[in-house]
N, C-alpha and C positions, 0 to 999 in steps of 0.2 A: 714419822710424826704420830703423836698420840691421837687416838680416835675416841670420840664420845658418841656412844649409841643412845639415841633418844626415841621417844614416840611422837605421835602427832602433836605439833606445836599448839594447836587450838585447845587440846584437852590435857596434855601431860604436864601437870604441875611439878611433879618430881623431876622431870627432864629439864624443865625451865631453869631450875636453880643453878646447876653447874654450867649450863650453856650460857646463861647471863653472866655468871661469875667469870668464866673464861673470856667471853667477848668483851665485857666491860673492862676487864683488867688487861686486855690486849695480849693474851696468851694464845699462841697458835694451836689450832687443833683441826682435825678432820671430822666433820659431822657424818654420822651414819644414821639415817632416819629409818626406823623399823615401823612400818605402818600398822596401826591397830586394825587387825581384821577380826580378831577374837582373842580371848585369853584362855581358850581351851587348850588342853595339852597337845592336840594335833594341829593347832593353828599355825599358819606361816610365821606369825609373830613369835610364838614359842619355839618353833623349830630353829629359826634364825638365831635367836638369843641363846638357846640352850647349847648351841655350838661354841659359844664364847664365854658364857656366864654360868656360874654355879646356881644362880637363882632364877634365871630366865626372865629377868625384869630389867626395865630401864629406870634410871640411867645407869650406864656402865662406861667406865673410862678404861681404855686399853692403852698401855704405854709400853711398847716393846712386848716382852713376854709376860708383863704384869697386868692383871685385871683387877680393877678397883671398883667395887659396887657399893651402893648406898651413898646418898648425897653428902652426909657428914664425913664419911671416910674420903670421898673424892675431894671435898673442900680442904680437909686436913692434909691430904697428899699434895694438893696444889700449893698450899701455903708453905709446906716444907720444901717443895721443888723451886718455888719462886719467892724467897724471902724479901726480895727487892720490891715486890708488888704490894706488900703490907695488906694482905687479904684479911687478916684479923687486925683489930686495933693494936697499936704498938705498946700502949700502957698495960701493965699486967692485970690490974683490976678490971679495966674495961674489956680486955681480952677474955677474961673469965666470964664476965657478964654476957658478952656476945655469944660465947659458946653455950652459956646457960639458956639464953632465949632461943637459940637455934635448936637445942635439944628439946626444949619445951614445944616448939613448933613440930618437931619431928615426931613426938609421941603424943601430942595433945591436940586441942582444937578439933576434936573428932566430930562435933556437931556441925561446925562450920564447913568442914571438909566434906562431910557426908551429905548434908542437905544442900550445899551450894558448890557442886563440882565446878572446876575451872572450865570455862567455855568463853574464850576471848571474843569470838565472833558474835555471840548472842547478846541481846539486850533484853533483860528479863525483870524490869522493875516491878511489874504486877506480881510475878512469882515471888520476888524478893519481899514484897509487902506481906504476902500471905505467910511466907516462912517466918518473917519477923514477928507476925502476930501469933503464930501457932507453935513456934519452936523456942521455948525458953532456953534450951541449951545453946542455940545460935546466938541469942541475945547475950548470954553469959560469956560466950567465946569472944564476941565483939567487944564487950565491956572490958575483958582482960586485955585485948589488943590495945584499946584506947588507953587503959592504965599504963601498960608497958611502954607503948610508943611515946606517950606524953612525958613520962618520967625521963626517958632517954633523950628525947629532943630537948628537953629543958636542961638536963645535966650536961649535954655535950654541945648545945648551941646550934644543932642542925648544920647543914640542911638535911643530912641523913641521920640515921639512928646514932651513929658514933662519930658524927661530924663528917668525915670523908667516907666514901663508899667502902663497904666491907662485905664479908660473907653474909652478915646479918641482913643487909638490904637485898641481896640476891635471894636469900632464903625466904624473905617475906614478899618478894615480888608477886608470886602467884596469889597470895592473899589480897594484894592490891587489885589484881585482876578480878577476883571474886567480889570484892566490895563494889567495884564499878559495874560489873555485869548485872548484879542483883540490886544495885542502888540501895545498899544497906545504910541506914542512917549513922553518921559519925560526926563528931564536932568539926568545925571548920579547919582547925589546925591539923587534924588528922587527915581530912580530905586534901589539904595542901601537901602534906607529906606523900600521900598516894600519888598526887599529880607529879611531884618531883621524881618519885621512883619511875613512874610511867614515862617521864621525859628523858631518863638515862639512855644514852645511845644503845647500850646492850639490850635494854628492855624494848626500846623502839624497834630494833632489828628483829627481835623475836616476834613482836606483835605484828609487824608488817608481814612476816612470813606465815604466821598463824592465819591471818586474814586471807592470804593468797592461796592457802591449801584448798579451800572449798571441798572438803572431804567429810561429808556428813556421816557420822558414825552413830547409828541409832542406839546402840548399847551404851553410849556415853551421854545420851540425851534423855534424862528422866522427865523433862518438861516440854519437849517438842517432838512432834511426829515427823517434821520436815523443817528445812531451813525456811 
């Protein structure tokens, strides 16, 4: 059975994407959780991953003798292996658009990712309010999300970005977590989309397990000294 190597569910937004994709699509896999102890070269995290991955990072999908790293590559591999699951939209233009927004997330939204790291267990509305006041880059990133999601929800009629669940929704699930943790202001229809993503069984399963970890990692906590 294929294995998916991931980091701590509370913090690892990159790991969340393929895990939610696999789980929501009903594709069997074995989870290998590699605990964040440090990202130093001599950390247990790096030693364990360097044994199986050329990058020493999560997520990593291992299928037999094949290792697939990077979330987009994993999504494309799974879509090829499971065409019956329709992980990408079936219509060509929509599929190209879905790939485009995933690539945009992959390389962009650096202010939102940098100032609002994923932390599912935390509730930081006061911190979020200060970030919103002081970080114009975060406001610009959220404005782009609102523009993007609004257009897609209108074009495809919801309930998700391309109607039915796709890679795109799995890819933006960690963003939905950030918007909730930091209580960043978004229009009601965007907040409703966030709630629909959070209600997906695959996202609910990840969230439950993230909350059960109770593994405070101080180097992942720029805004708290303790839980």
